N, C-alpha and C positions, 0 to 999 in steps of 0.2 A: 652454582649449578654447571659450570662447565670444567671439563676435564682439563688434567693438566697439561696435554698437548693441544688443546686450543687455548687455551691460557699463555703454553710460549710463543705459539705462530702469531700472536697479535702483537708482540713486542720484540721477535727476533728480528735484527738488523738493526736496531733503532742504537741511538747515542744514548748515553747518561742522562742529558740534560734536555731530551726530547717528552714531549707527554703523547705516549702511545693507546689510547683508546682501547680498552678491551672489552668492555660492557658497557652498554647505556642503561641508567635506570630511571625510574621517573619522578618527578620532585612531587612531594616531599620523600626520601629516603629514609628507612625506616633508623632510628637514633642507634641501636646496637649494631646492625652494619656499617653503619659509620666509625665506629669505637672500633669495631673488629678492623676496618680496613686502616687505621690509623695505625694501628700498631705494628703492622706491617711495613719493614723498612724498602724506600722506594716505588712504593703507594701511595697516590694522591686523587682526592674526587675533584675535579672540575666542573661549574655549571656553564653551559652554553645554551643560547635557547633553539628549540628546535618545536615542528608542529606539536601539539598536544590535544588529545580530544576529550574534552570534560565528561562529554555525556557516553562516553565509551561506547558499551555495545549498544546502550538506550536509543542512540541514534546510528550505528552505524551505516544503514544501507541509504541513508539520506547523504550525509556527509561525503561516505566512502574513505577512500584513502590513496596513502603515495605508496610508491616504489621505485628504486632505484633505476634511471636509464640501463636498459643492457647494451652490449655492444652494438648489438645488430641493427638498435634503434637508431643509435648514436649515428649512422651514416648520414640519415635524414635529419633526423634532428639537429645534427651540429650547426645546418645551417637557420637553423629557430635560434639559434644563439647558446644551445644547451651543450655542458660538458661533460665529459665523465666524474663520474661523483654525484650529479645531478639527479634531482629526483622531479616526478610527473606525475599527476592525477591520476589513479586506475577506474576508480566507479566512482558515482553520484555527483556530490556537489563540485569534489575536488577534480574532477574529469569533467564536467562541464565549465566549470569556472577556469581553467587552465590559464586561457589566457588572461584572465583578469588577475588570478592570484600569484602567477610565475614572474609576472615582471621581467623586464629586461636588463640584460649586462650593459655597460657603453666600454665601448674603446675607440681608441683611434690604428686604422690599420696602415701601413706604408711601407714601402720596399725594403728589405731586407738591410739592415747597417746605415740605409741612405737616410740624409737629410736634405733629399730637392726638393721634394710637396708631397702634400698631405694627400692621399688618394682615397680615403673614405671615413667619415667619421660617424659611429652609432651612439648616438643618446642613450642616455640609461634611462629605464620607466621604472618607476618603484608600482609597485604590486597596490591589489585594492581589495576592498575587503567586501565579500559578498553577504548581504544581508538576506538572512531567508524569512518564510512566513510563518516557521514553525514557533507556536507556542510552546516554551522547553516545560513548564511547569503541565500543560495535558501530556506533552510527549512521552517525560517519564511515567505520568498516571496511567499511561495506554500502556507502556513497559512493563508497570509492575501488574497490572490489569492482566493482562497476556500471560504471566507470568512462565513458567518452565511449558508450557502448553506450546505445540506448533500451532503457528496460524498467522494472522496478521488484523491488526486495527489499524484503519484510513478515518481522519476526521477532517471535514471542509468546513468552510466558511459560505453556509448554502448563500450568499449575499456578494461573493465574487468568485467562489472558487479556489481561493489561498488555501494549500493543504495546513491546518493547525498541527495533523501529527498526523507520522506513518511509522508502523513499528513491524516487524516481522522478523520471528522466531521461527527456527533457531536463529542467533545473531552471532558475532562475532565482533572482538576489541579494535579496533583501527588502530590504538596506541603498539599493537603487535608490531606492525609492519614498522613503527621508529624505532624500537626499542629491539628489534631482533625476534624471527621467531623460533621458538624451541621445535623439537621434534615432536611433542603435543601438541601444542597450537597447530605447529604446520599440516600433519594430519587430521585434526578435527575441520581443520578448513577445508580439506578435500574428502572426506565425509561423502559419498556416493549416496546414504541415505539421508544426512539431517541437511546438506548443502546450503549450510550456514551463510556463504557468500549470496543467495539466489535473493531477491527481495518478494517475496511471498504476493507485496499489495499489488503490484504492476507487471510482474512476470510468468505468476503462474494462475492459470484462469481454470476453475471449479464449475461443476454446476449448483446452480443456487439454490434449489429447492424452493419453499414456499415463501421466500421473499421474492420470488418471481410473480407470484400472485395478482401483484397491483397492475402489473402488465397486462395479465389477463383479463382480469376484471374491468379494468378502461376497455379492453377491445372489446370485451360484452356489451357494456354499456353503451360502445359508439357502433356497434353493429349489429345488433341482436335485440337489441331494444331496450334492454335491461337499466335499472334503477336501484338504488341502496336498499330500498322496500319492495324488491322484488321475490318475489316466496319461489326456493327451489329446495328440492330432496337431498340430503344428506345419507345416504344410503353406508352400509357397511363396505360393500364394493361395488362395482363399477365394471358393464363388461358393454364391448359394444357390439350390436346384433349379427348373431353369425359366425362370431367371433368366441371361444374358447378360455380367449387370455383374460383374467382378472387384475383390475389394478383395487385396492383396498384405502379405506380412511385408516389414517392414525389411530382412529378410535374404533376398536373391536366390533360395535355393536351400532357402529355409526350414530347419528346426531338429529335424526328426524326433520323435519324440516324449519329451515333458516330464511331468513333476508341474507340479500346478497352482502349487504354489510356484515350481517352476524358470522357467513361462509369464511368473510375474509379475518373476523375477528378470533372466530375459531379455529380459522385454519383448514376447513376441511375439506377436503382432498378431490372426495368424489361429487362435489357439487362443480369444482373447476376443472375436473378431467369433462364432464359433460359440454361445461363451455367452450373446452380448448376441440372438442370434437363438433359440435356445431359449428362453431368457425371454420373449421376445415369443411366440413360439408357444402357451407357457403361459397369460400375462395381457399383456396391451400395456403396463399399466400396473406391472411389475414392479419396472422397471429406473428410468424416471421417478422412481418415489413413493420408490427408495431410494436416489436422489440427492436427491432431499429430504431425506429425513434427516438426509445428511448435512450438511446445512444449506445447499445449491446452490438458486438459483433464487431468494430470498428475501434482504433485507439484513440481513447482522452486526449491526445495529443498533448498531453505534458511533455516539456522543452526539456528536463532537464535530466530525464531519468528514463531507460527503456522501458515500452507501454507495448505489451502485445494485446491484438484486437478481440481473444475471446472467439468466441464461434454462436452464432444464429444460424440453425440447419434451417432448409427450406426443400421443395422439390429437386431443385438444380443442384443445388449443393451435393443433395445424397447420391444422384445418377451419378455427380461426377465424383466425388471421395470415395461414395460406398461402392458404388458400379449396382445399385439396386434401386428402385421406385420408392417413392413417397408414401407409405400408409398413413392412415387415418389413425394409429399407433403411434405415430409420431408424434403428431397434434397433443394425442392425449398426455403423453409426457412432457413435449415443451410446454404445457399449462402449467403446471406447476414447476417449470426449473428444471426438468430432468431430461433422460435421451441424449442427445448429442449436444444440448445449449452447453456453453461453458462461458464463464464472467470472471473478471478481476476484481479484488475489494475495493479497486478504486474506481472500477466501472460501478459497482452496486452504491457505492459512499455517493459517487457523483449523480446518480439519478434521484437518490433516497436527499439530496440537496434540491433536485428538482422539484420533486413533491414539497419538499419545505418551504421553499420561497415564490410558490404560484407556479411554476410548468418554464424555467428557464436553465438548459443546461447551459454550464460554463464551464470551460478550458483550464482543466485542474492546473496551478502553477506552485513553486515552490519559493524562486527568487523573487523576493520583494525590492530590492535595491543593489544596483554596484554602486559603491562610495569610493571615492578618491581620498587621499590621504588629507586633503584642504578640508574634506566634508563635503567636498561636490558631489553628484549622481552622474555617473556614465550610464546609468540605466536605469529605470524607473517601469516596473511592470504595470504593464495598463490589461484590465480583466478583459477576457476577450467570450462572447458568447457563441457556443457553436451549437445552437439547436435552440427547438421550444417542446415542450410533452405535448404529443397532439389529442390533446383535450378540453371541454370545454369548461370554463370556472365552477360549475354546478358539479361536472364529475369529479373535479378534481378535489372538490370540498366533501365531495361523497369519501372519496379514496381515503382522507386525511382525518377525516370523522371514524370510520371504522380503525385507522392504525392509531387512534387516540386512545380507543375504546382497547385495543391489544393490551394496553399497558397497565389500564385502569379500568376497565369493566370489570365486575365479578367471573365472567367468561371469558376475559382475555387470555392469550396463550403466554403472557407475562408480565400478568399483574404480580404474582410472587413474587418474581424478580425486580419488579417495581415498588414494592409495596412500603411505604411510607418517605418515598423519594419526593424532595420539595420540589423539585423542577420539574413543571409537568411538562411530558414528553407524550410522542408517537413513535411508532416504528412495527416492525414487521418480525417473528422468529421464521425461522427457516430448520431444515434439518435433512441436508441433500444426499439421498445415497448413492453409493459408489461400488466400484469391482473391488477397491482394496480393502475394503475392511468396514468398521464401524461407520454409520454416518459423518458427516463432516456439520459442526452446528453455527448457525448464521444467527446473527440478530443486527437489523439496519434500523436506522428511526433518524429521530431529530430533536430538538428543544432549544428554546422551550417553545410548547405548541403554538402561541400566538402570534408569538415574535422571534422567529429560529436564529439561533445563533451559532449552533454546530450541526450539522449532520455527521453522522457514526455509521462504519460498519466494519465489523468482528468476524471473523469466521475464526472456528478451531477445528485443523484437521482431525476426523475422526473422534471428533467432540461428542457425537450423538446427539443430545436435544438442542438445538437451538436456545429452547426457553431457560433451559439449567445451564447451559456453558457459556453463550454465548451474551445473551440478554445482558447476564450481572456485567461484565466488558463494559459494556455500553453504557451502563447506570453510573459505574464508578468515574467514566471517563467526563460524563455529563455533570456528576458531583464537582471532580477535580476544576474543569472547566469555568463553575460557577465560583467557586471557592477563589480560584486566579483571576474572573473579573466577574468583581462584585457589581453588580446591577448601581 
């Protein structure tokens, strides 16, 4: 797949006994191609070690990629021991771990041609291994489950914040940066519509839709005196007094009188609209502040990858950013994770991990250890607590109980998606409206219910209903984890 001129340019100027590389191929090469090349006089195939990414596109946004140091960069990087032709980490763990992965060359520097005295000696340093928290079986399962859909899947250990899987689609093959990009692969990398280099798990924030209702439910129990058995009306439509704006439930006929427990199980929008309005009437900061205490509106603290903060709107933000005053309708929208609110899939997974573990928000992390060639650890991760959910054990158990029924009770919005699942789970569906087309599909949850081993969030951009599109993805991830980690 190279033109004759390209091939010729790569060996011109060489000598008959030189090996002049024309093109790199991954190991193993196609036997038929090897036989064809062997029949061409002067053509030989040689092997040499190079960076290989076995998981390819399935883990590209975690691992990152390497590329050659540019001439402009060399002016500064040469002071750190880099030379022309060296490669450097550009994204992911390749970039974060450059200081560990690159090693250092050794050498002796003295006056040119002189043998009088040693001026400086630089000792070589071997590179290190970076050991990740990723469970490769779960990573590959999440990649398969998301398939060719645009979106992301994040899986966390709720006991410490370790990232077990993180998938973003569209993806790219980091091996192409080693083997060389074709015109087609380079064009795909730079496609502004697909944006395959962007990690949607940490760099893109979305409206959460109904997965946000756990926040509103907590605020309602804490500030409005509600509990799981409080009865509330779920009409087909909701309006504020004196306003002609109408917010509708997903059920065209409404869902009658529900307990707060069943309002979450059945994901009644109008119940949560009313809670949002009542909270705002009491204090317009109550719901935004609760969202922030759940970890939204600020970075998670993930050290290894770029991590955007998302957005929790409140009166001060709206006046500064939009130039308009806060309206009660803003709180109504926020009550179901809509309006100006935005969150990353990592933030959602982290929040649901806290619901799973009893209320602790952990700082997510990707690197478990950095290990030297002799096996000694030069760095070992220490889980870091970044906050507690502002809820009582009783209220937390009320939310968890409703989340369990979301996936198992006859009236649960995700019961069909989890039908027959052997691992007891809990979660929440979400269908988030957006201005660019069909709704985004969400599901977030954890498993097993009594002793959670994983928490996960999945989003499919323009995937429509979370119960039909995102919930089956998380179910596949839960099943894969159970298979890879039998009790």
